[in-house]
C-alpha positions in Angstrom: -45.2 -68.9 -68.8 -44.1 -67.7 -65.7 -40.7 -68.3 -64.2 -39.4 -68.8 -60.5 -36.2 -67.2 -61.2 -35.4 -64.1 -59.5 -33.1 -61.2 -61.1 -30.3 -59.8 -59.1 -30.2 -56.1 -58.6 -27.6 -54.2 -59.8 -25.8 -51.0 -58.0 -24.1 -48.3 -60.0 -21.4 -46.7 -58.5 -21.6 -42.8 -58.9 -18.6 -41.3 -60.7 -17.3 -38.7 -58.6 -15.4 -36.2 -59.5 -11.7 -36.1 -58.7 -12.0 -32.4 -57.3 -14.7 -33.3 -55.2 -13.0 -36.2 -53.6 -10.0 -33.8 -53.1 -12.1 -31.3 -51.3 -13.5 -34.1 -49.0 -10.2 -35.2 -48.2 -8.8 -31.7 -47.4 -11.7 -31.0 -45.0 -11.2 -34.4 -43.3 -7.6 -33.5 -43.0 -8.4 -30.1 -41.6 -11.0 -31.6 -39.1 -8.3 -34.2 -37.9 -5.5 -31.2 -37.5 -8.0 -29.3 -35.3 -9.0 -32.2 -33.3 -5.4 -32.9 -32.7 -4.8 -29.4 -32.1 -7.5 -29.3 -29.5 -6.3 -32.7 -27.6 -2.9 -31.5 -27.5 -4.0 -28.0 -26.1 -5.8 -29.6 -23.1 -6.4 -26.7 -20.7 -4.0 -24.6 -22.1 -4.6 -21.1 -23.5 -5.6 -21.2 -27.2 -4.0 -20.1 -30.4 -1.7 -16.9 -29.9 -3.3 -14.9 -26.8 -1.3 -11.6 -25.9 -1.8 -9.2 -22.8 -0.1 -6.0 -23.7 2.6 -8.1 -26.0 3.0 -11.0 -23.2 2.3 -14.1 -25.0 0.1 -16.4 -23.1 -0.9 -18.9 -25.8 0.1 -22.2 -25.3 0.4 -21.7 -21.4 -1.3 -23.6 -18.8 -3.5 -21.7 -16.4 -0.8 -21.7 -13.8 1.8 -20.5 -16.2 -0.3 -17.9 -17.6 -1.0 -16.5 -14.0 2.8 -16.4 -13.4 3.3 -14.4 -16.6 0.3 -12.1 -15.7 1.9 -11.6 -12.2 5.4 -10.6 -13.8 3.6 -8.4 -16.3 1.8 -6.7 -13.6 5.2 -6.1 -11.4 6.6 -4.4 -14.3 3.5 -2.3 -15.0 3.4 -1.4 -11.3 6.9 -0.3 -11.0 7.7 1.3 -14.2 6.8 5.4 -14.0 3.9 7.2 -15.7 3.9 10.8 -17.2 1.5 13.2 -17.5 1.0 16.8 -18.8 -0.7 19.1 -16.7 -0.3 22.7 -18.3 3.2 23.2 -18.7 4.1 20.5 -16.0 5.2 17.0 -16.6 4.3 14.9 -13.5 5.7 11.4 -13.1 4.0 8.4 -10.4 4.8 5.0 -10.0 1.6 3.0 -10.6 2.2 1.0 -7.4 1.5 4.2 -5.5 -1.9 4.4 -6.3 -2.8 0.6 -5.6 -2.6 -0.3 -9.2 -3.2 -4.0 -10.0 -4.3 -6.2 -12.5 -7.2 -8.5 -12.0 -5.2 -11.8 -12.8 -8.4 -13.8 -12.6 -10.4 -12.0 -15.0 -7.7 -11.7 -17.7 -7.2 -15.7 -17.1 -10.6 -16.3 -17.6 -10.8 -14.2 -20.8 -7.4 -16.0 -22.2 -9.0 -19.6 -21.4 -12.3 -18.6 -23.0 -10.7 -17.9 -26.7 -11.6 -20.2 -29.1 -13.6 -22.3 -26.5 -17.1 -20.5 -26.4 -18.8 -21.2 -29.8 -19.7 -24.8 -29.6 -17.9 -27.6 -32.1 -18.6 -25.7 -35.2 -18.0 -22.3 -33.7 -15.0 -23.2 -32.0 -13.5 -25.1 -35.1 -14.3 -21.7 -37.1 -12.7 -19.6 -34.9 -9.7 -21.8 -34.8 -9.6 -22.2 -38.8 -9.7 -18.4 -39.2 -7.3 -17.6 -36.4 -4.3 -19.8 -37.3 -2.0 -17.2 -38.2 -3.9 -14.4 -36.0 -3.3 -13.0 -32.7 -5.8 -12.3 -30.2 -4.9 -9.0 -28.0 -6.8 -9.3 -24.6 -8.2 -6.0 -22.8 -6.2 -5.5 -19.6 -8.3 -5.6 -16.4 -6.8 -3.2 -14.0 -7.8 -1.0 -11.1 -6.2 1.2 -8.7 -7.2 2.3 -5.0 -9.6 5.4 -5.2 -8.1 6.9 -2.1 -4.6 6.5 -2.9 -5.1 7.9 -6.3 -7.2 10.9 -4.9 -4.2 11.9 -2.5 -2.0 12.1 -5.6 -4.5 14.0 -7.8 -5.0 16.3 -5.1 -1.2 16.6 -4.6 -1.0 17.7 -8.5 -4.1 20.1 -8.1 -1.8 22.1 -5.7 1.5 21.8 -7.2 0.6 21.7 -11.0 -2.7 23.2 -11.7 -1.8 25.8 -8.9 -5.1 27.4 -8.7 -7.6 26.0 -6.2 -11.0 27.5 -5.6 -11.1 29.6 -2.3 -14.2 29.0 -0.3 -14.1 32.1 1.6 -13.2 33.0 5.4 -13.4 35.5 8.3 -10.3 36.7 9.5 -9.9 38.9 12.6 -8.0 41.8 12.4 -7.0 42.8 15.9 -10.5 42.5 17.3 -12.2 43.2 14.1 -13.6 40.3 11.7 -13.1 40.9 8.2 -14.9 39.2 5.3 -12.9 37.0 2.4 -14.9 36.4 -0.3 -15.0 33.1 -2.1 -13.5 32.9 -5.5 -13.8 29.9 -8.4 -10.6 28.1 -9.2 -9.6 24.9 -11.2 -8.7 21.3 -10.5 -8.0 18.0 -12.5 -11.3 16.7 -14.3 -12.3 13.9 -11.8 -14.9 12.6 -14.2 -12.3 11.8 -16.8 -8.8 12.0 -15.0 -9.0 8.5 -13.2 -9.9 6.6 -16.5 -6.7 8.3 -18.3 -4.7 7.5 -15.4 -5.4 3.9 -15.5 -5.5 3.6 -19.4 -1.8 4.8 -18.9 -1.1 2.5 -16.0 -2.2 -0.5 -18.3 0.0 -0.2 -21.1 4.0 -1.0 -21.3 4.1 1.5 -23.9 3.6 4.5 -22.4 3.1 7.9 -23.7 2.6 11.3 -21.8 -0.9 11.7 -21.2 -2.5 15.1 -21.4 -5.0 15.6 -18.1 -7.6 17.9 -18.8 -8.4 20.8 -16.2 -12.0 22.1 -15.2 -13.4 24.8 -13.3 -13.9 24.3 -9.5 -16.7 26.4 -7.9 -16.0 27.6 -4.2 -18.2 25.9 -1.4 -19.6 29.2 0.1 -21.4 32.3 -1.2 -20.5 35.6 -0.4 -23.8 36.1 1.7 -22.6 32.9 3.6 -19.5 35.1 4.5 -21.2 38.1 5.4 -23.5 36.4 7.8 -20.5 34.6 9.4 -18.9 38.1 9.8 -22.2 39.2 11.8 -21.8 36.4 14.0 -17.9 36.8 14.8 -18.9 40.4 15.5 -21.6 39.1 18.3 -18.9 37.1 19.7 -16.0 39.8 19.9 -18.7 42.5 21.2 -17.2 42.6 24.6 -15.6 40.9 27.6 -16.9 37.6 28.7 -17.1 36.2 32.2 -17.1 32.4 33.4 -17.6 31.9 37.2 -17.7 28.8 39.5 -20.0 29.6 42.8 -19.1 26.4 44.6 -15.5 27.2 44.2 -15.8 30.9 44.5 -14.1 31.4 41.3 -14.1 33.7 38.4 -12.4 34.5 35.6 -12.9 37.2 32.7 -11.6 37.4 29.1 -11.2 40.6 27.4 -11.9 41.3 23.5 -8.4 41.0 22.7 -8.3 37.5 24.5 -11.3 36.5 22.9 -9.9 37.2 19.5 -6.7 35.4 19.9 -8.6 32.3 20.6 -11.5 32.7 18.0 -11.1 30.5 15.1 -13.1 29.9 12.0 -13.7 26.8 9.7 -15.5 25.4 7.0 -18.8 23.2 8.0 -21.5 21.6 6.6 -23.9 24.7 6.7 -21.0 27.2 6.1 -18.5 28.9 8.4 -18.5 27.7 12.0 -16.7 29.2 14.9 -14.9 27.5 17.9 -12.5 28.8 20.8 -9.0 27.2 20.3 -8.6 24.8 23.2 -4.8 25.3 23.5 -5.2 29.2 23.6 -8.1 28.8 26.2 -5.8 26.6 28.2 -3.1 29.4 28.4 -5.5 31.6 29.4 -6.6 29.9 32.1 -3.2 28.5 33.5 -2.6 30.7 36.5 -6.1 29.4 37.8 -5.3 25.6 37.3 -2.4 25.5 39.9 -5.1 26.5 42.5 -8.3 24.0 41.3 -6.4 20.8 39.8 -4.9 17.8 41.1 -4.7 15.7 37.8 -5.6 11.9 37.6 -3.0 9.4 37.1 -3.4 7.0 34.4 -3.3 3.3 34.9 -0.7 1.5 33.0 0.5 -1.9 31.6 3.6 -2.9 33.1 5.5 -5.9 31.4 7.7 -8.1 33.3 9.6 -10.5 31.0 6.6 -12.5 29.0 4.0 -11.6 31.4 1.7 -7.9 31.7 0.2 -6.5 34.8 -2.1 -3.5 35.4 -0.6 -0.9 37.8 -3.7 0.7 38.8 -4.7 4.6 38.1 -5.7 7.3 40.3 -8.8 10.0 40.2 -8.4 13.7 40.4 -9.7 17.4 40.0 -9.4 19.0 36.5 -10.5 21.8 34.5 -11.1 20.7 31.4 -9.9 23.1 28.5 -12.6 21.8 26.0 -15.6 22.2 28.1 -14.3 25.5 28.8 -13.7 26.9 25.3 -17.4 25.6 24.4 -18.7 27.5 27.6 -16.6 30.4 26.7 -18.0 30.5 23.0 -21.5 29.9 24.4 -21.3 32.9 26.8 -19.8 35.2 24.2 -23.0 34.5 21.9 -25.5 35.2 25.0 -27.2 38.4 25.9 -25.7 38.4 29.3 -22.0 37.4 28.1 -21.6 35.2 31.2 -21.4 31.5 31.8 -20.1 28.5 34.1 -16.4 28.0 34.6 -16.7 24.2 35.0 -14.6 22.0 37.4 -14.7 18.5 37.5 -14.3 16.7 40.5 -13.1 12.8 41.1 -12.1 12.8 37.2 -11.1 9.6 35.8 -7.8 9.3 34.3 -7.8 8.8 30.7 -6.7 5.3 31.1 -8.7 3.7 33.9 -7.7 0.3 35.7 -11.1 -1.0 34.6 -10.5 -0.2 31.2 -6.9 -2.0 30.9 -8.1 -4.8 33.0 -10.9 -5.3 30.3 -8.2 -5.5 27.4 -7.5 -8.8 28.9 -3.6 -8.4 27.9 -1.8 -10.7 30.2 1.2 -12.2 28.1 3.2 -12.4 25.3 1.9 -14.0 22.2 4.3 -13.8 19.6 7.6 -12.4 18.9 9.9 -12.3 15.9 13.5 -10.5 15.1 14.9 -10.0 11.9 18.8 -9.1 11.5 20.4 -6.3 9.5 24.0 -4.7 9.2 24.4 -1.8 11.2 25.2 1.9 11.0 23.5 2.5 7.9 20.6 4.8 7.0 17.8 2.3 6.9 18.6 1.7 10.6 17.6 5.2 11.5 14.7 4.7 9.2 13.7 1.4 11.2 14.2 2.7 14.4 11.8 6.0 13.7 9.3 3.5 12.3 9.5 0.9 15.3 9.3 3.9 17.9 5.9 5.4 16.0 4.3 1.9 16.4 5.6 1.1 20.2 2.9 1.0 22.6 0.0 1.0 20.1 -3.2 -1.1 21.3 -5.4 -3.0 19.0 -8.7 -3.6 20.1 -10.8 -7.0 19.1 -12.4 -6.7 15.6 -10.0 -4.0 14.8 -8.1 -3.7 11.5 -4.9 -2.0 11.7 -3.3 -0.5 8.9 0.7 0.0 9.2 0.8 3.2 7.0 -2.0 4.9 9.1 -0.4 4.3 12.3 3.1 5.5 11.0 2.2 8.1 8.6 4.2 9.3 5.6 8.2 9.0 5.8 9.9 12.4 5.1 12.8 14.1 5.7 11.0 16.6 8.0 10.3 13.5 10.3 13.8 12.7 10.3 13.9 9.7 7.6 17.1 9.3 5.4 17.5 8.3 2.0 18.2 4.4 1.5 17.3 1.5 -0.7 13.9 0.8 -2.1 13.0 -1.4 -5.2 11.6 0.8 -7.7 10.8 -0.8 -11.1 12.7 -3.6 -10.6 16.0 -1.8 -9.2 17.1 -0.8 -5.8 17.2 3.1 -5.6 17.6 5.4 -2.7 14.3 7.2 -1.4 13.6 8.9 1.8 12.4 6.2 4.2 13.9 3.3 2.3 14.5 0.3 4.2 11.6 0.2 6.5 10.2 -3.1 4.8 12.4 -4.7 7.1 10.1 -3.6 9.9 7.1 -4.5 7.9 8.4 -7.8 7.4 9.2 -8.3 11.1 5.8 -7.0 12.2 4.1 -9.4 9.6 5.7 -12.3 11.2 4.2 -11.5 14.7 0.9 -11.2 12.9 1.4 -14.6 10.8 2.9 -16.5 14.1 0.1 -15.1 16.6 -2.4 -16.7 14.4 -4.1 -13.0 13.4 -5.9 -12.7 10.4 -3.8 -11.5 7.4 -6.0 -8.7 5.7 -3.6 -7.8 3.3 0.2 -7.7 2.7 2.3 -7.6 -0.5 5.6 -9.6 -0.5 8.9 -8.0 -2.0 9.4 -7.8 -5.8 12.3 -10.3 -5.5 13.5 -12.2 -2.8 15.6 -10.9 -0.1 17.5 -13.6 2.2 17.3 -11.6 5.3 13.6 -12.3 5.4 12.0 -15.6 5.9 11.2 -17.1 2.3 7.5 -16.5 1.5 6.3 -15.3 5.1 7.4 -11.6 4.4 5.9 -8.0 3.5 7.1 -4.9 1.8 5.8 -1.2 2.6 5.6 2.1 0.7 3.8 5.3 1.3 0.7 5.1 0.6 0.6 1.9 -1.0 1.6 -1.0 -0.6 0.1 -1.3 3.0 0.2 -3.9 5.4 -3.2 -4.5 7.1 -4.3 -7.4 9.7 -7.3 -7.8 12.2 -7.3 -8.9 15.6 -9.8 -11.6 15.1 -9.3 -12.6 18.7 -11.4 -11.5 21.7 -8.8 -9.7 23.7 -6.8 -6.8 22.7 -3.1 -6.7 21.4 -0.4 -4.4 22.8 2.4 -4.0 20.1 6.0 -3.3 21.6 8.9 -2.9 19.8 12.8 -3.1 20.7 16.0 -2.7 18.3 19.7 -2.8 18.4 22.1 -1.5 15.8 21.8 -4.9 13.9 18.4 -6.3 14.8 14.6 -5.2 15.2 12.2 -7.1 17.2 8.3 -6.8 17.1 6.0 -8.3 20.3 2.4 -8.8 20.6 1.2 -9.0 23.9 -2.3 -10.5 24.4 -3.9 -13.6 26.1 -3.7 -17.0 23.9 -4.1 -19.2 26.8 -0.4 -18.8 28.0 1.1 -20.2 24.5 4.3 -18.2 23.5 5.9 -18.4 20.3 9.1 -16.6 19.3 11.4 -16.7 16.3 13.8 -14.8 14.3 15.4 -14.8 10.5 19.5 -15.2 11.2 21.8 -16.2 8.7 19.3 -17.0 5.9 17.2 -19.7 8.0 14.2 -19.1 9.7 14.1 -20.5 13.5 10.7 -20.7 15.4 10.6 -21.6 19.2 7.6 -22.5 21.5 8.5 -20.8 24.4 5.4 -21.8 26.5 2.7 -24.8 25.2 -0.3 -22.9 26.9 -3.6 -24.4 27.7 -6.5 -25.9 25.7 -7.8 -22.7 24.5 -4.7 -21.8 22.7 -4.6 -20.8 19.3 -1.7 -23.3 17.8 -0.1 -22.0 14.6 2.0 -23.9 11.9 3.2 -23.2 8.3 5.0 -24.9 5.6 6.7 -23.3 2.4 6.9 -25.4 -0.5 10.2 -25.9 -2.6 10.9 -23.1 -5.1 9.3 -23.6 -8.3 8.4 -21.7 -11.6 11.7 -20.4 -12.0 12.4 -17.5 -14.7 15.3 -16.3 -15.7 16.3 -12.5 -15.4 16.3 -10.1 -18.4 19.5 -9.0 -20.5 21.9 -7.0 -18.3 21.4 -3.3 -18.1 24.2 -1.2 -19.0 24.0 2.6 -17.8 26.3 5.3 -18.7 28.5 6.9 -16.2 31.5 8.8 -17.7 33.2 8.6 -14.3 33.8 4.8 -15.2 37.0 3.7 -17.2 36.4 2.6 -20.6 37.6 -1.1 -19.6 35.4 -1.4 -16.5 32.0 -2.7 -15.8 30.7 -1.6 -12.2 28.1 -4.1 -11.3 25.7 -2.3 -9.2 23.2 -4.9 -9.0 23.2 -8.4 -9.3 20.9 -11.0 -11.1 18.6 -13.5 -9.5 16.5 -15.8 -10.8 12.3 -15.2 -10.5 10.4 -18.3 -9.0 7.5 -19.1 -6.7 6.6 -20.7 -3.6 3.5 -21.8 -1.9 2.8 -20.7 1.7 0.5 -22.5 3.9 -0.8 -21.5 7.5 -2.5 -23.9 9.8 -4.6 -22.6 12.6 -5.9 -25.1 15.5 -8.4 -23.5 18.1 -11.0 -25.2 20.1 -10.7 -28.3 18.1 -11.1 -26.2 14.6 -8.7 -26.2 12.0 -8.1 -23.6 9.4 -5.9 -23.7 6.6 -4.9 -20.7 4.3 -2.9 -20.9 1.3 -1.5 -18.6 -1.1 1.4 -18.2 -3.5 4.3 -16.1 -3.4 5.9 -14.9 -6.8 9.2 -13.4 -6.7 10.3 -11.6 -10.3 13.7 -12.3 -11.6 16.3 -9.5 -10.7 18.0 -7.8 -13.7 21.9 -7.4 -13.6 23.0 -3.6 -13.7 26.4 -2.3 -14.8 27.9 1.1 -14.8 29.9 1.4 -18.1 31.6 4.3 -19.8 29.7 5.9 -22.3 31.8 5.0 -25.2 31.3 1.2 -24.4 27.4 1.9 -25.3 28.6 3.7 -28.5 31.3 1.2 -29.5 33.9 4.0 -30.0 36.1 3.5 -27.2 39.7 4.3 -27.7 41.7 0.8 -27.7 45.6 0.7 -26.4 47.9 -2.2 -28.1 51.4 -2.7 -27.0 54.1 -3.8 -29.6 57.4 -5.2 -28.4 60.3 -4.6 -30.5 64.0 -5.2 -29.3 65.0 -3.0 -26.9 61.9 -0.7 -26.8 58.3 -0.9 -26.2 55.9 1.4 -28.0 52.3 2.2 -27.0 50.2 3.1 -29.8 46.4 4.5 -29.6 44.3 3.3 -31.9 40.9 5.5 -32.4 
């Protein structure tokens, strides 16, 4: 018997053990926490990520970049010490062009915990809940600046350079000085050791290895050079000019006084010293020469005109010296006395006219207190630059143009920012010129190749539009990206410095100054349609950072109850600078961020204050008398 009735299926609920349910719940909870954490992190640095002890975790990219910039300033200013034999040498990393690669470090920080896909990132997060990721420091130095310092250490601390060999003349007799090996810092290892020391705030004294340095010449090469010198000094040499019926003879003693040897690509080479030859020819020059006159650029207010030059007749000392050396090496020991007619001046009218310098383009002035050492330094610096011409396409270096500031050159000690503190150094204060110069570049519309603002803000300089300089770095470079040359002129008073750029900007002239803490710019002449028009903005201050705790420095001359403030505190902050240049219908905009570090407050105090053992004085008043008791 069949039935149409259908049976109802029955489902059996599995009996899941409680521990498994708990485990599933825990996993779900962990994934939920991970998801919330990821959402909250957004584009911030994940987890605890540190750079040389600086915490970057939880910071946005802009905040992390600021933290890296502050750490770079700290590393760059703090001196590092090295042991070379028995000598300790010190150097500020900033003097070698030391810098952190902020973008590389930032990319590494942001990549932490974000490179393994969902499950990889989750596993990283789970295993690093209570761990810190320490980033490698990406840093570099300027090879040329570092080599200058290493060469100085070779000389002063190693003290045993190789001797390449030479030829010396005793009277009129050439004698050999044979080469000897020496020592130098190991260039294959030392730059890495120096950079590694610069890259850590926890610095120790690092020993720098020394290697043997072989001389460049052999004894055989020196002997060959001695034979050549003997030929040159074998007898007198006569130079003559038949057209002028003039003849001059140089005896062996005169030849020996002018003969010089130097190391060349093929060994020791010889030359006749031009200045000595010039002195030997001096009695003859009065009869033969009518010196040419250089053309000149004459400045009249804002305009520039060319004063024509004149041709002349010259005895070219350099050519005579070459002719003398050639004749001395010949069998006849005779040669030509070259006299040049219709000689163009060193600076011709055509050359100056081709420069295209017609008017003042930009001018900037900054002010300072008078009668300080820094004023002398600024004036010396300005004198070194005055009259310089920068050709179209040329990149100009302020440091290379002026050279090292030394006491021998007349520079005095004044304030320089070193490791976040203003300390006296020879040549201090010339950053005022650098800032003034930079503003002439900036407002003239020329290409800013590289400049470095001050570590912390100084109100006598335009906010964000300023530059510092030291030797050999930081430097200031700009490129003349126009098709006309630039004439740089400087002027100064006891309380101001002015830099002027003369060129051709289709008649447009702009002048400005920083005075009373304010930037004032004036368009003196609008110029024609082909002029470069420069405008700029500086943002409000942002990213404020408080200075570190005050520093108390012992000074036994300070009374125990006195704190002598030698440096006041200031906040660190950032500003965004935008420069816009409009030229021939095209607009170019450049933007950059200037980061000012906070300035630490520094006091001079009696050492007993730091040791908390200063004697204290209490006064007790009793009827009719006062007793002063000193409590240790």
